Wavefront OBJ file of the C-alpha trace (Angstrom):
o trace
v -25.704 -9.231 63.159
v -26.830 -12.595 64.511
v -29.073 -14.334 61.946
v -31.288 -17.356 62.505
v -33.540 -19.537 60.369
v -36.929 -20.967 61.357
v -39.279 -23.486 59.773
v -43.065 -23.395 59.982
v -45.579 -25.981 58.776
v -49.368 -25.860 59.009
v -52.339 -27.880 57.742
v -56.062 -27.047 57.695
v -59.032 -29.069 56.456
v -61.562 -27.544 54.118
v -64.887 -26.574 55.682
v -68.193 -25.472 54.149
v -69.637 -22.024 54.744
v -66.270 -20.361 55.370
v -64.342 -17.939 53.236
v -60.908 -18.953 51.981
v -58.104 -16.639 53.085
v -54.512 -17.321 52.061
v -51.637 -14.936 52.625
v -54.101 -12.328 53.847
v -56.001 -12.434 50.529
v -59.569 -13.673 50.193
v -59.715 -16.162 47.326
v -63.004 -16.999 45.605
v -63.585 -20.703 46.240
v -66.457 -23.005 47.174
v -64.990 -23.815 50.612
v -62.847 -22.176 53.246
v -60.559 -23.641 55.868
v -61.608 -24.868 59.293
v -60.011 -23.077 62.213
v -60.452 -20.847 65.238
v -59.090 -17.746 63.482
v -59.587 -17.074 59.765
v -57.535 -20.315 59.313
v -54.999 -18.748 56.938
v -52.706 -21.782 56.666
v -50.050 -19.795 54.793
v -49.733 -17.067 57.434
v -49.822 -19.591 60.275
v -46.788 -21.319 58.761
v -45.030 -17.954 58.428
v -45.776 -17.078 62.070
v -44.354 -20.413 63.204
v -41.238 -19.971 61.062
v -40.595 -16.518 62.533
v -41.246 -17.612 66.104
v -39.063 -20.678 65.625
v -36.179 -18.639 64.241
v -36.193 -16.512 67.394
v -36.748 -19.566 69.660
v -39.999 -18.028 70.915
v -42.207 -21.122 70.769
v -45.029 -21.495 68.287
v -48.271 -19.869 67.207
v -50.338 -22.026 69.585
v -48.327 -20.814 72.557
v -48.912 -17.139 71.797
v -52.388 -17.328 70.219
v -54.072 -20.425 71.702
v -56.916 -22.180 69.929
v -60.047 -21.791 72.019
v -59.090 -18.375 73.407
v -62.083 -16.147 72.588
v -59.709 -13.243 71.908
v -58.617 -14.987 68.708
v -61.974 -16.261 67.443
v -62.221 -15.254 63.799
v -59.168 -12.961 64.034
v -57.348 -12.056 60.848
v -54.104 -13.969 60.549
v -52.538 -10.780 59.197
v -53.117 -9.378 62.690
v -51.497 -12.493 64.176
v -48.535 -11.923 61.841
v -48.253 -8.292 62.978
v -48.332 -9.441 66.605
v -45.704 -12.074 65.829
v -43.446 -9.367 64.375
v -43.974 -7.342 67.571
v -42.995 -10.362 69.704
v -39.818 -10.702 67.661
v -39.076 -7.012 68.161
v -39.503 -7.332 71.930
v -36.909 -10.124 71.861
v -34.485 -8.027 69.804
v -35.125 -9.699 66.453
v -36.465 -8.442 63.145
v -37.718 -10.378 60.106
v -35.270 -10.321 57.206
v -36.814 -12.678 54.638
v -39.692 -15.156 54.300
v -40.192 -17.964 51.784
v -43.413 -19.994 51.778
v -44.985 -22.696 49.640
v -48.655 -23.699 49.626
v -49.538 -27.292 48.762
v -52.992 -27.623 47.180
v -54.762 -29.380 44.335
v -57.078 -26.391 44.134
v -57.720 -23.483 44.088
v -55.111 -21.942 41.840
v -52.885 -19.775 44.020
v -50.570 -18.189 41.431
v -52.933 -15.351 40.385
v -53.032 -14.153 44.010
v -49.310 -14.324 44.776
v -48.486 -10.630 44.121
v -51.200 -9.470 46.548
v -50.084 -12.052 49.131
v -46.485 -10.844 48.927
v -47.607 -7.245 49.408
v -49.761 -8.073 52.442
v -47.121 -10.210 54.133
v -44.412 -7.640 53.466
v -46.619 -4.865 54.862
v -47.373 -6.796 58.048
v -43.672 -7.498 58.623
v -42.275 -4.124 57.573
v -40.335 -5.709 54.714
v -40.077 -4.884 51.024
v -42.066 -7.309 48.845
v -38.741 -8.471 47.373
v -38.001 -10.099 50.769
v -41.160 -12.233 50.598
v -41.537 -15.270 48.350
v -44.822 -17.153 47.906
v -45.095 -20.232 45.735
v -47.591 -23.032 45.217
v -47.376 -26.635 44.174
v -49.802 -29.490 43.727
v -49.472 -32.856 45.462
v -50.354 -34.534 42.134
v -53.374 -36.318 43.601
v -51.419 -38.014 46.395
v -52.698 -38.276 49.966
v -55.251 -36.155 51.794
v -54.031 -32.933 50.163
v -54.200 -34.578 46.754
v -57.779 -35.653 47.436
v -58.644 -32.015 48.123
v -59.338 -32.484 51.846
v -57.434 -29.348 52.790
v -54.366 -27.197 52.301
v -50.884 -27.120 53.760
v -48.062 -24.599 53.845
v -44.363 -24.765 54.617
v -42.441 -21.582 55.431
v -38.846 -20.660 56.119
v -37.940 -17.353 57.743
v -34.683 -15.555 58.309
v -34.526 -13.199 61.269
v -31.742 -10.927 62.422
v -30.713 -9.753 65.855
v -28.647 -6.639 66.252
v -25.521 -6.973 68.383
v -26.893 -4.494 70.907
v -30.217 -6.303 71.393
v -31.068 -7.927 74.729
l 1 2 3 4 5 6 7 8 9 10 11 12 13 14 15 16 17 18 19 20 21 22 23 24 25 26 27 28 29 30 31 32 33 34 35 36 37 38 39 40 41 42 43 44 45 46 47 48 49 50 51 52 53 54 55 56 57 58 59 60 61 62 63 64 65 66 67 68 69 70 71 72 73 74 75 76 77 78 79 80 81 82 83 84 85 86 87 88 89 90 91 92 93 94 95 96 97 98 99 100 101 102 103 104 105 106 107 108 109 110 111 112 113 114 115 116 117 118 119 120 121 122 123 124 125 126 127 128 129 130 131 132 133 134 135 136 137 138 139 140 141 142 143 144 145 146 147 148 149 150 151 152 153 154 155 156 157 158 159 160 161 162 163
């Protein structure tokens, strides 16, 4: 099997009057994230990592900002579509590891549900999905609470008989 690694990074500013969705889980918080879709920064990083591993471009190429078809769309649906794009190219997700960088809210209580949702969207066991969080310790825009960021690494495999 041919295996490849991809890296995904995403940032979103906080915005009033929006719900906060991370890893496909709605988290009670006073602000959400600004974006064309549901602005799930964690899943956007995962999509980019998967697409990058298969050399299929990035999330903006496949799901462009401003396209009305993606206005308010669930990023779990974008993740499912990303997995389908990988399949069409002869690849399958093998493992995903992601870290969220945020002063607040606390992410840890929601990690088990995030792992389940991501695994379900990718057809993986939850043991193949890692979600972690860290704080920027007050440094920079993330430390000032202006938004959230996520970094993801994905491993994909390609069977020897794939196109």
